[in-house]
C-alpha positions in Angstrom: 60.7 -26.8 28.4 59.6 -23.3 29.2 59.8 -20.4 26.8 59.2 -16.7 27.4 58.9 -14.5 24.3 58.7 -10.7 24.4 57.3 -8.4 21.8 56.3 -4.8 21.3 59.6 -3.0 21.5 60.6 -0.3 19.0 61.6 3.2 18.5 59.6 6.0 20.1 60.1 9.7 20.8 60.4 11.0 24.3 57.0 11.4 25.9 55.5 8.6 23.8 54.2 5.2 24.8 54.9 1.6 24.1 53.3 -1.6 25.4 55.5 -4.7 25.8 54.0 -8.2 25.9 55.5 -11.5 27.1 54.0 -14.9 26.4 54.9 -18.0 28.4 54.6 -21.4 26.8 55.9 -25.0 27.2 55.8 -27.2 30.2 54.2 -25.1 32.9 52.3 -26.2 35.9 52.0 -22.8 37.4 53.7 -19.4 37.4 54.4 -17.4 40.5 55.8 -13.9 40.1 56.6 -12.4 36.7 58.5 -9.3 35.9 60.3 -7.0 33.5 64.0 -6.1 33.7 66.1 -4.0 31.4 69.7 -3.6 30.5 71.2 -0.5 28.8 74.6 -0.6 27.1 77.4 -0.7 29.6 75.1 -1.2 32.5 73.9 -4.1 34.6 70.4 -5.6 34.3 68.0 -3.9 36.6 64.5 -4.6 37.8 61.8 -2.5 36.2 58.6 -4.1 37.6 57.2 -7.3 39.1 53.8 -8.7 39.6 52.7 -11.7 41.7 50.2 -14.3 40.7 47.7 -12.5 42.8 48.3 -9.1 41.1 50.5 -7.3 43.7 53.0 -5.1 41.9 56.4 -3.5 42.6 58.2 -0.9 40.5 61.6 0.7 40.3 61.5 4.3 41.6 62.7 5.4 38.1 59.5 4.2 36.4 57.0 4.5 39.2 54.0 6.5 38.0 54.9 6.0 34.3 54.9 2.2 33.8 52.2 -0.3 34.6 52.7 -4.0 34.8 49.8 -6.4 34.4 49.2 -10.1 33.7 46.6 -12.5 32.3 47.0 -15.7 34.2 44.7 -17.7 32.0 46.6 -16.6 28.9 50.0 -16.9 30.7 51.0 -13.4 29.6 52.5 -10.4 31.3 52.5 -6.8 29.9 54.3 -3.6 30.5 52.6 -0.4 29.6 55.2 2.4 29.3 54.0 6.0 29.2 55.9 9.3 29.3 59.0 7.5 28.0 62.4 9.2 28.6 65.7 8.8 26.8 67.0 7.1 29.9 64.4 4.3 29.4 66.4 3.1 26.3 67.4 -0.5 26.9 66.8 -4.1 26.1 63.8 -5.2 28.1 63.6 -8.8 29.4 60.6 -10.8 30.6 61.2 -12.9 33.7 59.0 -15.6 35.2 59.2 -17.8 38.3 57.8 -21.0 36.8 56.9 -24.4 38.3 57.2 -26.7 35.3 55.4 -29.7 37.0 53.5 -30.4 40.1 56.6 -32.0 41.5 58.9 -29.2 40.6 60.2 -26.2 42.5 60.2 -22.7 41.1 62.8 -22.0 38.3 63.8 -18.7 36.8 63.2 -18.2 33.1 64.1 -15.3 30.9 62.9 -14.1 27.5 65.3 -13.2 24.7 64.7 -9.5 25.2 63.2 -6.7 23.1 64.8 -3.4 22.2 63.2 -0.2 23.4 64.8 3.0 22.0 63.6 6.4 23.1 64.8 9.4 21.0 65.2 12.8 22.7 
């Protein structure tokens, strides 16, 4: 079984910063892409940032230049550094991983439980 666990969420004033972490554990042969998604009340889940196993990154236009995604392959962790936070960034942030559980497995999608980020104006 694969588990993804996020941490680092909280309450921050507009203009402030937070760093989210996501740890992958369990039966894992390899991890391809990892990413962060978010969901605000009344809205659909949206992509925030992704990063490949080789370190190539992709960002939503709304966070480009403010957020930075990174990963530690040896530690099986992915991070999201969030700077210059805006009220509009308020959401539950979810970690996502494309995981190959065994050498015989294909890639499967796994999600963390989410961590709340609240930005006050």
